[in-house]
N, C-alpha and C positions, 0 to 999 in steps of 0.2 A: 328843641325842648318845648313842651307844651307851655304857653305863657301862665303866669300867675297874675292874678287881679287883686287889687287892694281898693276897698271902698271906705273912704274916711268921711265921718260925719264931723264937720268943722265945729258943729254947735254942741257936741257932746261934752260932758263935764271936763274930762281930761284934756280934750283937744281945745277947749276954750281957754284953760288954765296954762297950758303949755302949747302955745300956738305954733302950728306946723312942726312939731317935734319929730314927726315921722318923715318929713320930706328929705333931710339929710341921709336917713338910713336907706332910702330908695334911690337916691341919686346915683346914677352909674349902674344900677342893677340891670343886667341883661334880662329881657323877656319878662319885665314886670310892668303891668298897666296900673297906673294910680288915678283913681276917679275920686275927686273931692266933691262932697255935696254940702249944701247949706240949707237944706230944707227937705221935708218928707216928700214933696211933690217931685223931687228929683230921683228917687230910689228906682222907680221902674226904668228911667232912662239910663241909670247906671248900671242896671242889670243887662239892658240891651247892649250897651257898650262892651260889658265883660263878655257877652256871648258872640258879638261880633269879632272880638279878638281871639276867640277860641279858648278862653280860660276854663280849666277844669277844676281849679281851686280858686275860691274867693276869700280873701282875708276881710274881715268886717272890723274896722277900727271905730268903735262906739261902744255904747253900753247895751243894757238889755232891750231897751226901746228901739234902738237902731238894729239890733239883731231880728227883733219881730217883724219890723218893716221889710228886711231883706227876706225872711221866711215867706212873708206874704206875696212879694214880687216874684218869687220862685215858684210858688204853688197855685198862683192865680194867673194864668195866661202868660206864663214865662216863655221867651223865645228858646229856651233850652228844652229839647225833648227828654233829656235825662239830667236832672239838676246838678250842678257841680257840688264838690265837698266844700264846707265852710270851716274857716279857721277864725275863731272869735277872740279878738284882743280885748283885755279889760280896759276899755277906753271911756267909760261912763261912770256915773256915781254909783249905780248898781250894776254888778257884773256877775250875778248868780249863775246866769246860763253859760257864760265863758268859763267860769270856775269849775262847773259841774260837767260840762261836756267837751271843752276844748282847751283853752289856755288860761292859766291864772298866774298870780304873782305880778312881777314886773313886766309891763308891756313892751318895753324896749328890748329886753332880753328875750322875751317870747317871739317877738318879730324876728330877732337875729336867728333864733332856732329855726323858724319857719324857712327863712331864706336860705339857711345852710342846708336843709333837708331837700328844699327845691333845687338848689345847685347840685346836689348829690343825686338827684332824680329819684329820691325814696320818700317824698312827702305824702304821696297818696297811700303808701303802705300804712299810715297811722290813722286810717279812717275807721269811725265807728258809726253805725246807723242808730238814730234816735227818733222817738215819736215826738212830734211837735203838736202842740195844742192849738185848735182853732175855736174861735168864740164867734158865734152868729147871734146878733141882737135884732130879733125880728127880722125885717126884710133888708137890714143893712148888710153890706159886704162883710165877708168874714175877716176878722183880725186874727193874727196869729202870735204866739209866744209860747212860754213854758210855765207860767205862773199866773193863776187867777186869784184875786183876793176881794172879799167883800165883808159887810158887817162892820163892827167898831174898829177892826184893824186898819180900815181904809182911813178912818180919822187920824190914826197915827201916822200913816204915810203922808197924808195932807199937811199935818202939823210939821212932820220932819222936813218937808219941802219948803214950807213957809218961814219956818222959824229956826230950824236947826242946821240945815245944809249950808246956809248963808254964813254960818260960824266957821266952816272950813274944818270941821272936826273929822277925824278918821271915820271911815264907814261903820266900823264896829261901835264906836262911841255914838254916832249919830242914831243908829238903830237902837242901841240900848237906852238912850235918853228917850227917844219917842215911845218905845214899849213901856218904859216906867210910867211915863205921863199917862199913857192910854189905860194902864192898870189902876192907876190912881183914880182916873175919870170914872172907869167902869165900876170899880169897888165902892167909891165913896160919894161920886157925884151922879150916879144913875145912868149916864150915858145917853145915847139916843138911838138904840138899835131897833131895826124895822124887821118884821117877820120875813123870812125866806121860805118859799114852797120848793121842795126838792123832789126830783123823780128821776128814775132810769128806765127808759122804755115805758112799759105799762105799770112798773113797780114804783108805789110811792114811798120815798125815803123819809127818815126823820128830819123835820124842818122845825121852824120856829125862830125865835129871837137868838142871835149868836153874838157872843163877844168876838169870835173870829170864824170866818169860813174861807178855806183856801182849798184850791185844786191845782195840781201840778203834774207835769211829766218828769220834773227833776227829782233825783234822789234826796237832795238836801236843800234847804231854804237859808234865809238869812240867819245869822248866828249859828250856822252849821246844824240847824234843826231838821231832824230826819222824821217824817210821818212813817209810822209802821202799822199798816194794816194787818188784820189777822190772815192766817193762811187760808181761811175759809172765804176770804173776800173775792177770789177769782184771779184772772189774768190780765185784766185791763190794764192799759198803760197810764191811765189817768188815776191818781191818787188824790182823795179829797179828805179834809179833815175839819171838824167843827167843834167848838167849845160853847157851851150855853152862856146866854148872857145873865148869869147868876153868880154872885160873888162866891158861893161855895164851890161851884163848877170851875170857876177861874182858879181859886185857891187850890183845888185838888189837882189841876193840871200843871201848876207851877213846878213840882219836884221833876215831872218828866221834862219839862221845858229846860230846867237846870242841868238835866242829863243830856240835853240836846237830842230829845226824842218826843214823839208824841203818839201814844198809843190809845185804844179805846178804853173807856172808863165811864164812871158815873158823871153824866152831865157832858160827856164828849164822845164823839163818834169819829172813827177812821175806816175808810172804805177803799175800794178800788172798782174802777168801772171803765168802759170803752168810751162812754158818753154820758152827759148829765143834762137835765133840763132845770133850769132855775126860774122862779118868778118872784120879783121883788121891786120895790121902788127905792131908788137911791144910787149912790156911787159905787163903782167897782173899779179895780185896777188890773191891767194886763201888763205884767213886767214893769210896773212903775208909772205907766201912762194912765191917766184917769178919765173915766167914761161915766155916763149916767144911763140908767135904764128905768123902765116903768113896769109895773105889775100886769099891765094889760097886754104884754107880749112875752113870748118865750125867749129865754137866753139859753143858747145851746152850746155846750162845752163837748168837743170831740177830740179824740187821740189818734185817729187812724192815719193821718198823714206822717210821713217820715222824711228825714233828710239825713245826709251823711256829714259827719263833723271830723275835722282834724283833731285829735286828742293826744297831747303830749304830757308825759308824766314828768313832774318836777319834784 
């Protein structure tokens, strides 16, 4: 039987709070290689070990940030000629990618299901191919993930990390509290939004100051929010959405958000593209990891890379 590899990020949220929960489940499993890492610098080596073992499926035990690092290791000089399929366990604080593309719900049960299918020799029958987003910031190496966020929404993520996550509230409650504070800040305190220039190829797209700008290859975001570009938007795998930094635009978007969808309208734009070019100064996030950019360099988002994922219906 082709071996199965498991990469565990010991520093992800779930793995810190439930130390080594995964080890007893893997003990005694035949043909399973378990590689535990304790820092991002160890991801490339972990992928090399999986390739040397001949693993054709890698289980990623971490959150969205860990998944993005594994994507990058597989798409940038990987020892694999043909990348393996990935099974993403919900092992972090944010697990949007795992929920949308792979495994959701209880991580322990999800792993048991994967191991059972591996033993039966049918695991790879559950693969689907998805477009992975790359982000190139000037001349820096590309970063990979499935969700990009900028504008005032980033302030909500930062606040959530600094003040709400330490309260150990459920994910949905944490995100709702952060969004509520961000709404209050933008509607009544003015916020601190910086202009974003946006283009696709030679075409300039509507830019300006945004309450939120997101781009993603996922179908749904936090709080089960689904961006809905019009049929005329084309066939690119990258969906982007923006809401202007104006109180009326934010208020007009709220009914859609409450219905778990985001459509084009006055003060908001939803589109689809294969790639985007942004220019702005400030913070942005890729799958919850925070970075800084400057308006003197291009920030390129691209959706042409793909990977295979193990997706189980629950």
